Each structure stands twice: as C-alpha cells, then as structure tokens.
A tleap script that builds the chain and sets N, CA, C and O, in Angstrom:
source leaprc.protein.ff14SB
mol = sequence {
  NMET ARG PHE ILE LYS LYS SER LYS SER TYR
  ILE ALA LYS GLU ARG ASP PHE LEU PHE LYS
  GLN LEU LYS LYS ILE LYS GLY ILE TYR PRO
  TYR TYR PRO THR ALA ASN PHE ILE PHE SER
  LYS ILE GLU ASP LYS LYS LEU ASN ALA PRO
  LEU LEU PHE SER ARG LEU ILE LYS TYR GLY
  ILE MET ILE ARG ASP CYS SER ASN PHE LYS
  GLY LEU ASP ARG ARG PHE PHE ARG ILE ALA
  VAL ARG LYS ARG LYS ASP ASN ARG ARG LEU
  ILE ALA SER LEU LYS ALA LEU PHE CLYS
}
set mol.1.N position { -26.712 -13.973 5.728 }
set mol.1.CA position { -25.555 -14.786 5.347 }
set mol.1.C position { -25.035 -14.077 4.112 }
set mol.1.O position { -23.828 -13.929 4.301 }
set mol.2.N position { -25.359 -13.594 2.995 }
set mol.2.CA position { -24.837 -13.002 1.967 }
set mol.2.C position { -23.742 -11.823 2.650 }
set mol.2.O position { -22.530 -11.718 2.465 }
set mol.3.N position { -24.376 -11.253 3.237 }
set mol.3.CA position { -23.649 -9.759 4.291 }
set mol.3.C position { -22.366 -10.302 5.102 }
set mol.3.O position { -21.236 -9.818 5.047 }
set mol.4.N position { -22.708 -11.215 5.732 }
set mol.4.CA position { -21.286 -11.735 6.139 }
set mol.4.C position { -19.989 -12.281 5.237 }
set mol.4.O position { -18.809 -11.991 5.432 }
set mol.5.N position { -20.652 -13.349 3.958 }
set mol.5.CA position { -19.413 -13.475 2.838 }
set mol.5.C position { -19.394 -12.482 2.337 }
set mol.5.O position { -18.206 -12.527 2.017 }
set mol.6.N position { -19.754 -11.467 1.933 }
set mol.6.CA position { -19.270 -10.388 1.674 }
set mol.6.C position { -18.236 -9.654 2.244 }
set mol.6.O position { -17.151 -9.344 1.752 }
set mol.7.N position { -18.898 -9.311 3.801 }
set mol.7.CA position { -17.856 -8.684 4.544 }
set mol.7.C position { -16.806 -9.457 4.671 }
set mol.7.O position { -15.906 -8.691 5.013 }
set mol.8.N position { -16.344 -10.623 4.593 }
set mol.8.CA position { -15.223 -11.640 4.916 }
set mol.8.C position { -14.522 -11.442 3.864 }
set mol.8.O position { -13.317 -11.207 3.956 }
set mol.9.N position { -15.131 -11.500 2.743 }
set mol.9.CA position { -14.226 -11.282 1.289 }
set mol.9.C position { -13.389 -10.227 1.363 }
set mol.9.O position { -12.159 -10.276 1.367 }
set mol.10.N position { -14.489 -8.705 1.456 }
set mol.10.CA position { -13.609 -7.626 1.699 }
set mol.10.C position { -12.712 -7.573 2.703 }
set mol.10.O position { -11.771 -6.831 2.423 }
set mol.11.N position { -12.648 -8.041 3.688 }
set mol.11.CA position { -11.822 -7.589 4.720 }
set mol.11.C position { -10.262 -8.783 4.416 }
set mol.11.O position { -9.044 -8.606 4.404 }
set mol.12.N position { -10.865 -9.565 4.281 }
set mol.12.CA position { -9.541 -10.414 3.389 }
set mol.12.C position { -8.808 -9.811 2.084 }
set mol.12.O position { -7.596 -9.791 1.870 }
set mol.13.N position { -9.505 -9.486 1.536 }
set mol.13.CA position { -9.142 -8.582 0.336 }
set mol.13.C position { -8.066 -7.070 0.913 }
set mol.13.O position { -6.956 -6.684 0.545 }
set mol.14.N position { -8.980 -6.576 1.879 }
set mol.14.CA position { -8.084 -5.129 2.466 }
set mol.14.C position { -7.159 -5.618 3.055 }
set mol.14.O position { -6.131 -5.003 2.772 }
set mol.15.N position { -6.976 -6.477 3.790 }
set mol.15.CA position { -5.480 -7.410 4.589 }
set mol.15.C position { -4.636 -7.832 3.580 }
set mol.15.O position { -3.416 -7.697 3.670 }
set mol.16.N position { -5.115 -8.268 2.745 }
set mol.16.CA position { -3.874 -8.599 2.488 }
set mol.16.C position { -3.359 -7.566 1.128 }
set mol.16.O position { -2.356 -7.861 0.478 }
set mol.17.N position { -4.158 -6.392 0.832 }
set mol.17.CA position { -3.668 -5.114 0.523 }
set mol.17.C position { -2.666 -4.874 1.490 }
set mol.17.O position { -1.463 -5.072 1.321 }
set mol.18.N position { -3.062 -4.558 2.234 }
set mol.18.CA position { -2.486 -3.830 3.661 }
set mol.18.C position { -1.430 -4.844 4.103 }
set mol.18.O position { -0.355 -4.555 4.630 }
set mol.19.N position { -1.599 -5.306 3.997 }
set mol.19.CA position { -0.283 -6.716 4.311 }
set mol.19.C position { 0.684 -6.379 3.605 }
set mol.19.O position { 1.728 -5.989 4.127 }
set mol.20.N position { 0.509 -6.472 2.116 }
set mol.20.CA position { 1.617 -6.089 0.959 }
set mol.20.C position { 2.393 -4.875 0.763 }
set mol.20.O position { 3.511 -4.878 0.249 }
set mol.21.N position { 1.732 -3.740 1.219 }
set mol.21.CA position { 2.316 -2.347 1.675 }
set mol.21.C position { 2.876 -2.253 2.665 }
set mol.21.O position { 3.890 -1.566 2.788 }
set mol.22.N position { 2.238 -3.054 3.781 }
set mol.22.CA position { 3.329 -2.735 4.890 }
set mol.22.C position { 4.330 -3.775 4.515 }
set mol.22.O position { 5.027 -3.071 3.783 }
set mol.23.N position { 4.751 -4.638 4.498 }
set mol.23.CA position { 6.249 -5.331 3.965 }
set mol.23.C position { 7.188 -4.571 2.973 }
set mol.23.O position { 8.365 -4.879 2.781 }
set mol.24.N position { 6.477 -3.465 2.322 }
set mol.24.CA position { 7.594 -2.761 1.428 }
set mol.24.C position { 8.288 -1.588 2.007 }
set mol.24.O position { 9.050 -0.854 1.378 }
set mol.25.N position { 7.891 -1.440 3.547 }
set mol.25.CA position { 8.456 -0.174 4.284 }
set mol.25.C position { 9.224 -0.985 5.368 }
set mol.25.O position { 8.912 -1.883 6.149 }
set mol.26.N position { 10.594 -0.145 5.026 }
set mol.26.CA position { 11.607 -0.639 5.785 }
set mol.26.C position { 11.395 0.208 6.961 }
set mol.26.O position { 10.941 1.352 6.995 }
set mol.27.N position { 11.820 -0.585 7.978 }
set mol.27.CA position { 11.499 -0.570 9.224 }
set mol.27.C position { 10.513 -0.993 10.021 }
set mol.27.O position { 10.557 -1.000 11.251 }
set mol.28.N position { 9.194 -1.515 9.027 }
set mol.28.CA position { 8.714 -2.212 9.951 }
set mol.28.C position { 8.314 -3.437 9.700 }
set mol.28.O position { 7.667 -3.496 8.655 }
set mol.29.N position { 8.452 -4.502 10.280 }
set mol.29.CA position { 7.948 -6.188 10.222 }
set mol.29.C position { 6.643 -6.304 10.340 }
set mol.29.O position { 6.172 -6.043 11.447 }
set mol.30.N position { 5.734 -6.716 9.260 }
set mol.30.CA position { 4.396 -7.233 9.389 }
set mol.30.C position { 4.184 -8.533 9.840 }
set mol.30.O position { 5.092 -9.080 9.214 }
set mol.31.N position { 3.743 -9.271 10.359 }
set mol.31.CA position { 3.662 -10.447 10.617 }
set mol.31.C position { 2.250 -10.895 10.054 }
set mol.31.O position { 1.211 -10.247 10.183 }
set mol.32.N position { 2.419 -12.406 9.251 }
set mol.32.CA position { 0.911 -12.321 8.224 }
set mol.32.C position { -0.187 -12.558 9.280 }
set mol.32.O position { -0.316 -13.345 10.218 }
set mol.33.N position { -0.960 -11.519 8.730 }
set mol.33.CA position { -2.589 -11.355 9.106 }
set mol.33.C position { -3.416 -12.628 9.265 }
set mol.33.O position { -3.273 -13.321 8.257 }
set mol.34.N position { -4.162 -13.146 10.089 }
set mol.34.CA position { -5.473 -14.494 10.039 }
set mol.34.C position { -6.422 -13.606 10.533 }
set mol.34.O position { -7.535 -14.132 10.517 }
set mol.35.N position { -6.434 -12.164 11.080 }
set mol.35.CA position { -7.788 -11.711 11.517 }
set mol.35.C position { -7.615 -10.452 10.660 }
set mol.35.O position { -7.130 -10.320 9.536 }
set mol.36.N position { -8.319 -9.290 11.774 }
set mol.36.CA position { -8.517 -8.401 10.828 }
set mol.36.C position { -7.920 -7.114 11.399 }
set mol.36.O position { -8.548 -6.106 11.720 }
set mol.37.N position { -6.573 -7.323 11.473 }
set mol.37.CA position { -5.629 -6.763 12.308 }
set mol.37.C position { -4.241 -7.453 11.952 }
set mol.37.O position { -3.822 -8.610 11.925 }
set mol.38.N position { -3.724 -6.170 11.690 }
set mol.38.CA position { -1.974 -7.156 11.066 }
set mol.38.C position { -1.274 -6.298 12.545 }
set mol.38.O position { -1.577 -5.196 13.003 }
set mol.39.N position { -0.128 -7.424 13.082 }
set mol.39.CA position { 0.676 -7.367 13.999 }
set mol.39.C position { 1.966 -7.066 13.585 }
set mol.39.O position { 2.634 -7.780 12.837 }
set mol.40.N position { 2.369 -5.855 14.137 }
set mol.40.CA position { 4.071 -5.660 13.612 }
set mol.40.C position { 4.920 -5.284 14.414 }
set mol.40.O position { 4.551 -4.945 15.538 }
set mol.41.N position { 6.160 -5.244 14.089 }
set mol.41.CA position { 7.552 -4.715 14.863 }
set mol.41.C position { 7.993 -3.465 14.297 }
set mol.41.O position { 7.809 -3.274 13.095 }
set mol.42.N position { 8.526 -2.631 14.976 }
set mol.42.CA position { 9.114 -1.747 14.553 }
set mol.42.C position { 10.417 -1.933 14.285 }
set mol.42.O position { 10.870 -2.265 15.380 }
set mol.43.N position { 11.480 -1.927 13.362 }
set mol.43.CA position { 12.895 -2.567 13.330 }
set mol.43.C position { 13.790 -1.092 13.346 }
set mol.43.O position { 14.948 -1.086 13.763 }
set mol.44.N position { 13.112 0.157 12.841 }
set mol.44.CA position { 13.628 1.180 13.270 }
set mol.44.C position { 14.112 1.808 14.446 }
set mol.44.O position { 13.228 2.478 14.979 }
set mol.45.N position { 15.209 1.833 15.049 }
set mol.45.CA position { 16.000 1.863 16.511 }
set mol.45.C position { 15.016 3.208 16.739 }
set mol.45.O position { 14.323 3.209 17.757 }
set mol.46.N position { 14.945 4.194 15.950 }
set mol.46.CA position { 14.816 5.308 16.076 }
set mol.46.C position { 13.508 5.817 16.835 }
set mol.46.O position { 13.419 6.864 17.477 }
set mol.47.N position { 12.520 4.872 16.633 }
set mol.47.CA position { 10.997 4.994 16.686 }
set mol.47.C position { 10.878 3.488 17.680 }
set mol.47.O position { 11.688 2.561 17.719 }
set mol.48.N position { 9.706 3.625 18.358 }
set mol.48.CA position { 8.965 2.773 18.976 }
set mol.48.C position { 7.821 2.775 18.991 }
set mol.48.O position { 7.441 3.660 18.225 }
set mol.49.N position { 6.621 2.036 19.655 }
set mol.49.CA position { 5.351 2.340 19.268 }
set mol.49.C position { 4.707 3.258 19.960 }
set mol.49.O position { 3.693 3.661 19.390 }
set mol.50.N position { 5.030 3.932 21.415 }
set mol.50.CA position { 4.392 4.936 21.859 }
set mol.50.C position { 4.532 5.818 21.077 }
set mol.50.O position { 3.553 6.487 20.749 }
set mol.51.N position { 5.789 6.070 20.554 }
set mol.51.CA position { 6.014 7.327 19.638 }
set mol.51.C position { 5.681 7.446 18.289 }
set mol.51.O position { 5.373 8.491 17.716 }
set mol.52.N position { 5.769 6.135 17.722 }
set mol.52.CA position { 4.757 6.170 16.222 }
set mol.52.C position { 3.459 6.499 16.878 }
set mol.52.O position { 3.030 7.497 16.298 }
set mol.53.N position { 2.391 6.022 18.088 }
set mol.53.CA position { 1.183 6.045 18.105 }
set mol.53.C position { 1.345 7.726 18.142 }
set mol.53.O position { 0.654 8.364 17.348 }
set mol.54.N position { 2.189 8.401 18.993 }
set mol.54.CA position { 1.808 10.102 19.139 }
set mol.54.C position { 2.060 10.573 17.529 }
set mol.54.O position { 1.454 11.582 17.166 }
set mol.55.N position { 2.551 10.183 16.978 }
set mol.55.CA position { 3.087 10.666 15.588 }
set mol.55.C position { 1.970 10.536 14.855 }
set mol.55.O position { 1.482 11.582 14.430 }
set mol.56.N position { 1.252 9.161 14.507 }
set mol.56.CA position { 0.300 9.384 14.070 }
set mol.56.C position { -1.040 9.830 13.998 }
set mol.56.O position { -1.872 9.747 13.094 }
set mol.57.N position { -1.086 10.362 15.227 }
set mol.57.CA position { -2.381 10.857 15.691 }
set mol.57.C position { -2.535 11.948 15.190 }
set mol.57.O position { -3.660 12.389 14.957 }
set mol.58.N position { -1.527 12.546 14.947 }
set mol.58.CA position { -1.702 14.021 14.367 }
set mol.58.C position { -2.247 13.862 13.126 }
set mol.58.O position { -2.741 14.883 12.647 }
set mol.59.N position { -2.304 12.606 12.306 }
set mol.59.CA position { -2.865 12.554 11.059 }
set mol.59.C position { -3.882 11.832 11.276 }
set mol.59.O position { -4.066 10.996 10.392 }
set mol.60.N position { -4.938 11.823 12.469 }
set mol.60.CA position { -5.876 11.336 12.588 }
set mol.60.C position { -5.961 9.885 12.812 }
set mol.60.O position { -7.030 9.351 13.107 }
set mol.61.N position { -4.967 9.295 12.692 }
set mol.61.CA position { -4.595 7.438 12.469 }
set mol.61.C position { -4.384 7.150 14.051 }
set mol.61.O position { -3.470 7.713 14.653 }
set mol.62.N position { -5.373 6.143 14.780 }
set mol.62.CA position { -4.858 5.372 15.626 }
set mol.62.C position { -4.135 4.024 15.896 }
set mol.62.O position { -4.789 3.076 15.461 }
set mol.63.N position { -3.232 3.755 16.358 }
set mol.63.CA position { -2.598 2.485 16.320 }
set mol.63.C position { -2.477 1.659 17.425 }
set mol.63.O position { -2.023 2.187 18.440 }
set mol.64.N position { -2.851 0.198 17.477 }
set mol.64.CA position { -2.993 -0.320 19.207 }
set mol.64.C position { -1.240 -0.568 19.553 }
set mol.64.O position { -0.660 -1.594 19.198 }
set mol.65.N position { -0.653 0.400 20.192 }
set mol.65.CA position { 0.378 0.266 21.073 }
set mol.65.C position { 0.467 -1.559 21.900 }
set mol.65.O position { -0.372 -1.878 22.742 }
set mol.66.N position { 1.221 -2.213 21.608 }
set mol.66.CA position { 1.265 -3.470 22.247 }
set mol.66.C position { 2.561 -3.876 23.204 }
set mol.66.O position { 2.918 -5.037 23.404 }
set mol.67.N position { 3.081 -2.902 23.656 }
set mol.67.CA position { 4.011 -2.325 24.639 }
set mol.67.C position { 3.744 -3.264 25.921 }
set mol.67.O position { 4.533 -4.043 26.457 }
set mol.68.N position { 2.400 -2.968 26.264 }
set mol.68.CA position { 1.795 -3.917 27.497 }
set mol.68.C position { 1.538 -4.944 27.436 }
set mol.68.O position { 1.326 -5.463 28.532 }
set mol.69.N position { 1.413 -5.732 26.368 }
set mol.69.CA position { 1.239 -7.050 26.327 }
set mol.69.C position { 2.545 -7.903 26.547 }
set mol.69.O position { 3.685 -7.659 26.150 }
set mol.70.N position { 1.970 -9.221 27.456 }
set mol.70.CA position { 3.232 -10.023 28.172 }
set mol.70.C position { 4.242 -10.514 27.224 }
set mol.70.O position { 4.077 -11.323 26.311 }
set mol.71.N position { 5.359 -9.875 27.596 }
set mol.71.CA position { 6.760 -10.745 26.508 }
set mol.71.C position { 6.937 -10.373 25.157 }
set mol.71.O position { 7.404 -10.997 24.204 }
set mol.72.N position { 6.284 -8.772 25.305 }
set mol.72.CA position { 6.509 -7.867 23.786 }
set mol.72.C position { 7.228 -6.532 24.506 }
set mol.72.O position { 6.838 -6.313 25.652 }
set mol.73.N position { 8.188 -5.660 23.986 }
set mol.73.CA position { 8.278 -4.355 24.367 }
set mol.73.C position { 7.961 -3.236 23.273 }
set mol.73.O position { 7.552 -3.437 22.130 }
set mol.74.N position { 8.194 -2.222 23.777 }
set mol.74.CA position { 7.888 -0.688 22.721 }
set mol.74.C position { 7.874 -0.991 21.387 }
set mol.74.O position { 7.554 -0.111 20.588 }
set mol.75.N position { 8.185 -2.156 20.988 }
set mol.75.CA position { 8.433 -2.156 19.312 }
set mol.75.C position { 7.178 -2.714 18.651 }
set mol.75.O position { 7.284 -2.581 17.431 }
set mol.76.N position { 6.294 -3.158 18.922 }
set mol.76.CA position { 5.171 -3.872 18.643 }
set mol.76.C position { 3.846 -3.020 18.749 }
set mol.76.O position { 3.378 -2.690 19.839 }
set mol.77.N position { 3.205 -2.646 17.385 }
set mol.77.CA position { 1.913 -2.125 17.345 }
set mol.77.C position { 1.045 -3.074 16.536 }
set mol.77.O position { 1.424 -4.179 16.147 }
set mol.78.N position { -0.144 -2.551 16.320 }
set mol.78.CA position { -0.840 -3.635 15.638 }
set mol.78.C position { -1.893 -2.540 15.223 }
set mol.78.O position { -2.147 -1.487 15.809 }
set mol.79.N position { -2.519 -3.117 13.908 }
set mol.79.CA position { -3.609 -1.748 12.976 }
set mol.79.C position { -4.728 -2.533 12.493 }
set mol.79.O position { -4.599 -3.647 11.986 }
set mol.80.N position { -5.905 -1.889 12.672 }
set mol.80.CA position { -6.761 -2.639 11.787 }
set mol.80.C position { -6.749 -2.621 10.357 }
set mol.80.O position { -5.951 -1.930 9.724 }
set mol.81.N position { -7.314 -3.105 10.010 }
set mol.81.CA position { -8.087 -3.584 8.360 }
set mol.81.C position { -9.203 -2.402 8.446 }
set mol.81.O position { -10.070 -2.275 9.310 }
set mol.82.N position { -9.003 -1.750 7.561 }
set mol.82.CA position { -10.042 -0.874 7.174 }
set mol.82.C position { -10.415 -0.525 5.560 }
set mol.82.O position { -9.878 -1.127 4.630 }
set mol.83.N position { -11.277 0.391 5.401 }
set mol.83.CA position { -11.410 0.921 4.264 }
set mol.83.C position { -10.559 1.235 3.111 }
set mol.83.O position { -10.058 2.359 3.090 }
set mol.84.N position { -10.350 0.541 2.288 }
set mol.84.CA position { -9.262 0.969 1.364 }
set mol.84.C position { -8.505 2.379 1.065 }
set mol.84.O position { -7.346 2.561 0.693 }
set mol.85.N position { -9.740 3.501 1.401 }
set mol.85.CA position { -8.763 4.740 1.584 }
set mol.85.C position { -8.362 5.116 2.800 }
set mol.85.O position { -7.482 5.973 2.884 }
set mol.86.N position { -8.878 4.603 3.854 }
set mol.86.CA position { -8.211 4.869 5.166 }
set mol.86.C position { -6.884 4.059 5.156 }
set mol.86.O position { -5.805 4.608 5.381 }
set mol.87.N position { -7.018 2.551 4.849 }
set mol.87.CA position { -5.501 1.824 4.510 }
set mol.87.C position { -4.436 2.599 3.556 }
set mol.87.O position { -3.219 2.610 3.741 }
set mol.88.N position { -5.005 3.127 2.693 }
set mol.88.CA position { -3.790 4.196 1.698 }
set mol.88.C position { -3.362 5.089 2.072 }
set mol.88.O position { -2.323 5.552 1.599 }
set mol.89.N position { -4.133 5.734 3.225 }
set mol.89.CA position { -3.888 6.806 4.499 }
set mol.89.C position { -2.854 6.293 5.174 }
set mol.89.O position { -1.697 6.655 4.960 }
set mol.90.N position { -3.105 5.612 5.845 }
set mol.90.CA position { -2.360 4.602 6.872 }
set mol.90.C position { -0.611 4.528 6.126 }
set mol.90.O position { 0.417 5.049 6.560 }
set mol.91.N position { -0.786 3.796 5.059 }
set mol.91.CA position { 0.661 3.834 4.659 }
set mol.91.C position { 1.184 4.916 4.184 }
set mol.91.O position { 2.402 5.032 4.321 }
set mol.92.N position { 0.617 5.736 3.668 }
set mol.92.CA position { 0.962 6.525 3.027 }
set mol.92.C position { 1.750 7.492 4.257 }
set mol.92.O position { 2.861 7.992 4.079 }
set mol.93.N position { 0.998 7.633 5.442 }
set mol.93.CA position { 1.446 8.123 6.776 }
set mol.93.C position { 2.381 7.766 7.193 }
set mol.93.O position { 2.997 8.557 7.908 }
set mol.94.N position { 3.018 6.241 6.927 }
set mol.94.CA position { 3.858 5.520 7.659 }
set mol.94.C position { 4.930 5.386 6.645 }
set mol.94.O position { 6.023 5.065 7.111 }
set mol.95.N position { 4.884 5.505 5.762 }
set mol.95.CA position { 6.179 5.904 4.550 }
set mol.95.C position { 6.515 7.184 4.991 }
set mol.95.O position { 7.687 7.224 5.364 }
set mol.96.N position { 5.950 8.190 5.082 }
set mol.96.CA position { 6.411 9.496 5.683 }
set mol.96.C position { 7.324 9.531 7.030 }
set mol.96.O position { 8.260 10.283 7.301 }
set mol.97.N position { 6.747 8.467 7.789 }
set mol.97.CA position { 7.317 8.483 9.152 }
set mol.97.C position { 8.786 7.338 9.008 }
set mol.97.O position { 9.814 7.291 9.684 }
set mol.98.N position { 8.533 6.883 8.361 }
set mol.98.CA position { 9.938 6.008 8.226 }
set mol.98.C position { 11.018 6.010 6.838 }
set mol.98.O position { 11.650 5.108 6.289 }
set mol.99.N position { 10.925 7.042 6.655 }
set mol.99.CA position { 11.986 7.788 5.381 }
set mol.99.C position { 13.144 7.317 5.918 }
set mol.99.O position { 14.221 7.570 5.380 }
savepdb mol mol.pdb
quit
C-alpha cells in the first residue's frame, strides 16, 4: 500500500511539472491532465502530430499520435508522464522544435 501511495504522489508531482513546462511552449496547447499522460494540441500550423513524432523519435522520444482518434485530426498527441530526467529531455526537445 505504501508503494502505491508513493507512486501516485510521484506521478502527480511529475504530471504537474510537465504540464506547467508544456504550457510555456508556444505552439502547444496542453489540456489539464487527470491521468499519467498529457493530451495536447499543436497550434503551430507548420507542424502536425505525425511530423512531430518523426522528429522526436530522432531524440529517442516517442509520443502518441492521436490523429486516428474519432473526432480528432493531425494536430493532437499525448505524452506519458515519466521520470524527471526524461520529462526534462522531452521539454528541451519540444522547445527546440517549436522555436
């Protein structure tokens, strides 16, 4: 039971950190998360989720392209909440791509 509590607390902390960092990147609109992933929309007209996926994979980072979800288009994706080191690497990569 203690492990579960610690895990939930850690994920909540990292989710908040990641959400706040994503909000700072122009061109991405993150939706407030309630799970261990963050659903986001690309506002930059030069990019879409499949293109973002192909660029991030070069950094060893994978996102979930949500363009095949009913009612969504190529601008939607989601990312999993990970360890702080991984989350920082993702943010740095996204900042570089959304300059």
